[in-house]
C-alpha positions in Angstrom: 27.7 25.9 -9.4 26.8 26.5 -12.9 24.4 24.1 -14.8 27.2 21.6 -16.4 28.8 21.0 -12.6 25.1 20.8 -11.2 24.8 18.3 -14.0 28.2 16.6 -12.9 27.7 16.4 -9.0 23.5 15.1 -9.8 25.6 12.2 -12.0 28.1 11.7 -8.8 25.5 11.3 -6.5 23.1 8.8 -8.5 26.6 6.6 -9.2 27.3 6.3 -5.0 23.5 5.8 -4.0 23.6 2.8 -6.7 26.6 1.8 -5.1 25.0 1.6 -1.6 26.7 5.0 -0.2 23.5 6.1 0.6 25.0 8.8 2.6 27.4 10.0 1.1 25.3 10.3 -1.8 23.1 12.4 0.1 25.4 14.3 1.4 26.7 15.4 -2.3 23.1 16.0 -3.4 22.8 18.4 -0.3 25.5 20.7 -1.4 23.9 20.8 -4.8 21.0 22.0 -3.6 22.7 24.7 -1.7 25.7 25.9 -3.9 23.7 25.5 -7.4 22.1 28.4 -9.2 19.9 26.3 -11.5 16.4 25.8 -11.1 15.8 22.8 -13.3 19.1 21.3 -11.9 17.8 21.9 -8.4 14.6 20.5 -9.6 16.0 17.3 -10.2 18.1 17.1 -7.2 15.2 17.5 -5.1 13.8 14.5 -7.0 17.0 12.0 -6.4 16.6 13.5 -2.5 12.5 12.9 -2.9 12.9 8.9 -4.1 16.2 8.1 -1.5 14.2 9.2 1.5 11.2 7.3 0.6 13.4 4.2 0.2 14.8 4.6 3.6 11.6 5.3 4.9 12.2 9.2 6.2 9.0 10.2 4.8 9.1 13.2 6.8 11.6 14.1 5.4 10.5 13.1 2.1 7.6 15.6 2.1 9.8 18.6 3.4 11.7 18.4 0.0 8.3 17.6 -2.0 7.3 21.2 -0.8 10.6 22.8 -1.3 10.0 20.9 -5.4 6.9 22.4 -6.1 8.2 26.3 -5.1 11.0 25.4 -7.2 8.5 24.2 -10.3 6.4 27.2 -9.6 9.8 29.4 -10.7 10.2 27.2 -13.8 6.7 27.8 -14.9 6.5 24.3 -16.6 3.0 22.1 -16.1 5.5 19.2 -16.4 7.3 19.8 -13.8 4.4 20.9 -12.2 3.0 17.5 -12.4 5.4 15.7 -10.7 6.3 18.0 -7.8 2.5 17.3 -7.2 3.0 13.4 -7.5 5.8 13.4 -5.1 4.0 15.3 -2.3 1.3 12.8 -3.0 3.6 10.3 -2.4 4.8 11.3 0.6 1.4 11.7 2.0 0.7 8.2 0.9 3.6 6.9 2.7 2.7 8.9 6.1 -1.0 7.4 5.5 -2.5 10.9 4.8 -5.0 9.2 2.6 -7.6 12.0 2.1 -4.8 14.5 1.3 -3.3 11.8 -1.2 -6.3 11.9 -3.3 -6.3 15.1 -3.3 -3.2 16.0 -4.8 -3.8 13.0 -7.3 -6.5 14.8 -8.5 -4.5 17.8 -9.2 -2.1 16.3 -10.7 -4.7 14.6 -13.0 -6.5 18.5 -13.7 -3.6 20.0 -14.8 -2.5 20.7 -18.5 1.0 19.5 -19.3 2.9 18.2 -21.9 3.4 14.3 -23.1 5.7 13.8 -20.1 2.7 14.8 -17.9 0.5 12.0 -19.6 3.2 9.6 -18.8 2.7 10.3 -15.0 -1.0 10.2 -14.8 -0.4 5.9 -14.9 1.9 6.5 -11.2 -0.4 9.3 -10.2 -3.9 6.6 -10.6 -1.6 4.1 -8.8 -1.0 6.4 -5.7 -4.4 7.2 -5.6 -5.8 3.5 -5.5 -3.1 2.8 -2.7 -4.8 5.8 -0.9 -8.2 4.6 -1.9 -7.2 1.1 -0.7 -6.2 2.4 2.9 -9.2 3.8 3.5 -11.0 0.9 2.4 -12.9 2.2 -0.2 -12.7 -1.0 -2.4 -14.2 0.0 -5.8 -12.2 3.2 -6.4 -8.8 1.7 -5.6 -9.6 -1.2 -8.4 -10.9 1.7 -10.5 -7.7 3.5 -9.7 -5.6 0.3 -10.3 -6.9 -0.7 -13.8 -6.2 2.4 -15.0 -2.6 2.7 -14.1 -2.8 -0.9 -15.6 -4.1 0.8 -18.6 -1.4 3.2 -18.6 1.7 1.0 -18.0 0.2 -1.1 -21.3 -0.6 2.0 -23.3 3.6 3.5 -22.4 5.2 0.2 -22.4 6.3 1.0 -18.8 7.1 -2.2 -17.2 8.2 -0.6 -13.7 5.0 0.4 -13.2 3.0 -2.3 -14.2 5.3 -4.2 -12.0 4.3 -2.1 -8.8 0.5 -1.9 -9.7 0.5 -5.8 -10.1 2.3 -5.5 -6.5 -0.6 -3.3 -5.1 -2.9 -5.4 -7.5 -2.1 -8.9 -4.7 -2.1 -6.4 -1.4 -5.9 -5.5 -2.9 -7.4 -8.9 -3.6 -5.0 -10.2 0.1 -7.7 -7.7 1.8 -10.8 -8.6 0.3 -9.8 -12.7 0.8 -9.4 -13.6 -2.6 -5.7 -15.7 -2.5 -5.8 -17.0 -6.0 -5.2 -13.7 -7.4 -3.8 -12.3 -4.4 -1.0 -14.9 -5.6 -1.1 -14.5 -9.2 -0.9 -10.9 -9.5 3.0 -10.6 -7.2 3.8 -13.7 -9.4 3.0 -11.6 -12.6 5.4 -9.4 -11.1 7.8 -11.3 -10.0 7.9 -12.5 -14.1 8.7 -8.8 -15.4 11.3 -8.2 -12.8 13.2 -11.7 -14.2 12.1 -10.8 -17.8 12.9 -7.2 -18.2 14.1 -6.1 -14.7 18.2 -6.2 -15.4 18.7 -2.1 -15.1 16.0 -2.0 -12.3 16.6 -1.7 -8.7 16.8 -5.0 -6.5 13.5 -3.6 -4.8 11.4 -4.3 -7.4 12.4 -8.2 -7.1 12.2 -7.6 -2.9 8.8 -5.9 -3.5 7.1 -8.8 -5.7 9.1 -11.7 -3.4 7.5 -10.2 -0.4 3.8 -9.7 -1.5 4.3 -13.5 -2.7 5.1 -14.6 1.0 1.8 -12.9 2.2 -0.1 -14.8 0.0 1.3 -18.1 0.4 0.8 -17.4 3.8 -2.9 -17.0 3.4 -2.6 -19.7 1.7 -1.2 -22.0 4.4 2.0 -22.5 1.7 4.2 -21.5 5.0 7.3 -22.7 3.8 6.8 -20.9 0.3 6.0 -17.9 2.3 9.4 -18.1 4.5 11.4 -18.4 1.4 10.0 -15.6 -0.4 9.8 -13.2 2.9 13.8 -14.4 3.4 15.0 -13.3 0.2 13.0 -10.2 0.1 14.4 -9.5 3.4 18.0 -10.2 2.5 17.4 -7.5 -0.3 16.1 -5.1 2.3 18.7 -5.4 4.6 21.5 -5.0 1.9 19.9 -1.9 0.6 18.6 -0.2 4.0 15.3 -0.1 3.0 13.7 0.1 6.2 10.1 0.2 5.2 10.3 -3.2 3.7 12.4 -4.5 6.7 9.4 -3.6 8.4 6.6 -5.6 6.6 9.1 -8.6 6.3 9.4 -9.0 10.4 5.4 -8.3 10.4 5.2 -11.4 7.2 7.7 -13.5 9.6 5.6 -13.1 13.0 2.2 -13.9 11.0 4.2 -16.9 9.6 5.1 -18.3 13.0 1.6 -17.2 14.9 -0.1 -19.6 11.5 2.3 -22.6 13.1 1.0 -21.4 16.8 4.7 -20.6 17.3 3.7 -17.5 19.6 6.7 -17.2 21.1 8.6 -16.5 18.2 6.3 -14.5 16.4 6.4 -11.8 19.7 9.8 -10.3 19.4 9.2 -10.1 15.4 5.8 -8.2 15.6 8.1 -6.1 18.7 11.0 -5.4 16.1 8.3 -4.8 13.3 6.4 -1.8 15.7 9.9 -0.4 16.5 10.4 0.1 12.6 6.5 1.0 12.0 6.4 3.5 14.3 10.2 4.9 13.7 8.8 5.9 9.8 5.6 6.6 10.8 3.8 3.8 9.1 0.3 4.0 11.3 -1.2 1.6 8.8 1.6 -1.1 9.1 1.1 -0.5 13.2 -2.5 -1.8 12.8 -1.4 -5.0 10.9 1.1 -5.8 13.8 -1.5 -5.2 16.7 -3.9 -7.5 14.9 -1.3 -10.1 15.1 0.0 -9.5 18.6 -3.8 -10.0 19.6 -4.5 -13.4 17.6 -1.3 -14.3 19.8 -3.1 -12.9 22.8 -5.8 -15.3 22.2 -3.9 -17.8 21.5 -2.7 -18.0 24.4 -6.0 -16.9 26.1 -5.1 -13.8 27.4 -8.1 -12.0 26.4 -7.4 -8.6 28.6 -3.9 -8.5 27.1 -5.6 -8.7 23.6 -8.3 -6.3 24.7 -5.5 -4.0 25.5 -3.8 -4.5 21.8 -7.2 -4.2 20.3 -8.1 -0.7 21.9 -4.5 0.6 20.4 -5.0 -0.8 17.2 -8.8 0.8 16.8 -7.1 4.4 17.8 -5.1 4.2 15.2 -7.6 2.7 12.2 -10.5 5.2 13.2 -7.2 8.0 12.6 -6.4 6.6 9.2 -10.3 5.9 8.1 -8.7 2.5 7.9 -12.5 0.6 7.8 -11.7 -2.9 6.8 -8.9 -2.5 10.3 -12.0 -1.9 12.0 -14.3 -4.2 11.0 -11.6 -6.9 11.5 -11.1 -5.5 15.2 -14.8 -5.2 16.2 -14.8 -9.4 14.5 -12.1 -10.0 17.0 -14.3 -8.2 20.2 -16.8 -10.1 19.2 -15.2 -13.4 19.9 -13.4 -12.4 22.9 -17.0 -10.6 24.8 -18.6 -14.4 23.4 -15.3 -16.6 25.2 -16.2 -13.8 28.4 -19.9 -14.3 28.0 -20.4 -10.4 28.2 -23.7 -10.2 26.0 -24.2 -6.4 26.0 -20.2 -6.0 24.6 -21.0 -8.8 22.4 -23.5 -7.3 20.7 -22.7 -3.6 20.5 -19.8 -5.2 18.6 -22.0 -7.2 16.0 -23.5 -4.7 15.3 -20.6 -2.2 14.3 -19.5 -5.5 12.4 -22.5 -5.0 9.9 -22.0 -1.3 10.0 -18.6 -1.6 9.0 -19.6 -4.3 5.8 -22.5 -2.3 4.8 -20.4 1.0 4.6 -17.7 -0.9 2.3 -20.3 -2.7 0.3 -18.3 -6.1 1.0 -21.1 -8.2 0.1 -21.8 -10.1 -2.8 -24.6 -8.5 -4.8 -26.0 -11.2 -5.7 -26.0 -13.9 -3.3 -26.2 -11.0 -0.7 -23.5 -13.1 1.5 -20.4 -11.4 2.7 -17.4 -10.7 0.4 -13.7 -11.0 2.6 -15.0 -13.5 5.4 -13.4 -16.5 4.1 -11.1 -17.6 0.9 -13.3 -16.8 -1.9 -12.5 -16.3 -6.3 -14.5 -12.9 -6.9 -14.9 -11.1 -10.4 -14.7 -7.3 -11.3 -16.8 -6.0 -13.6 -16.5 -2.8 -15.9 -17.8 -0.3 -13.2 -15.2 -2.4 -10.8 -17.8 -3.8 -8.5 -16.7 -7.0 -7.7 -18.9 -10.1 -6.9 -18.5 -13.9 -6.5 -16.6 -15.7 -9.4 -19.4 -18.6 -9.0 -22.7 -16.3 -8.8 -21.3 -14.2 -12.0 -21.3 -17.9 -13.4 -24.2 -19.2 -12.1 -27.0 -16.1 -12.6 -24.6 -14.0 -15.5 -25.5 -10.4 -15.8 -26.9 -7.8 -18.1 -25.1 -4.9 -15.6 -23.9 -4.5 -12.4 -26.8 -5.2 -9.9 -25.1 -2.9 -7.3 -24.9 0.4 -10.1 -28.7 -0.4 -11.0 -29.5 0.1 -6.9 -27.4 3.2 -6.6 -29.7 4.7 -9.9 -33.1 3.8 -8.4 -34.4 6.9 -7.0 -36.2 6.8 -3.3 -39.5 7.2 -5.0 -39.8 4.6 -6.8 -38.5 1.9 -4.7 
């Protein structure tokens, strides 16, 4: 298959894919991969296959094609192709919750000396790295990466990237419980979709609606949460987006649990867990098991709650997800307090505080916890964040957290 024929077949596959004829598109692209002698065409078709498998939640296949794409990039001996292939390798590992590998591949991308094309990818690299740091609950570095990605988006006038970063920032602020910002950022993403998204895939609309749903639920606005989640789920079903379907089912379950309708919540948790297991989203499984645990606690089935915690803890430890572990220790503390088992209670209180210290989840001004309840937060340029009221009350000529890090032990 020559260069021109390769281009025609790739375009044919794209047309089929955009018409929701995904399996037909995949067959066309696989034929190109088997028959084309054009390395640049093979590289491009591998990019199409990587994107399609990512959106379907076939992350192991996505990784397989990303590895082949790196070999093709080396054959082409072009730093731009190599940067793009390493970014796809980073994304594949991010989807499979291999966060340390993601960070390593992202650093490889940033160290490459490519041309303008490579520099334009730096925003996407920063976003992927931020998502990985967030998966590891390293909040300061995650925020630093998201802010870099946002600067790249603004400098390159890349509205799609800005939309994706806003959704990740919504997730970030949901985790540290500044629900005002958790809602603001996906609402900003939804505005970008409305203003610029006519030629975009509907996945951007679905993504922003899902993150709005999560924030609305946290704020107790359950009817708004349900409306946004239903819209997101509708698009996810139309496009066969399994990863988003799993997240929407989790959100539906959480909404029903917030209404204390446990009997409706359980089947939705089960459906979400089934898809999360199928696609390999272990971080999502931790979130599902946290919800299931809370349902058992509502029903006062404490031994069943502890069984769910044990499964979630094994997953969270394997991922290095410290925030998940902190939440599990907090739930154990409540359970063992109810069961009046003092030794186990003390053990989980100690582990809870160790997690808080390790993640620096406290305000460097007042010393109180961050992420314990809904609170307005403000980040300084160094990406350390504090209670907004503390910054307004005390002001600062520099970051107190950074100052502490620079103090040598001998001078304390």
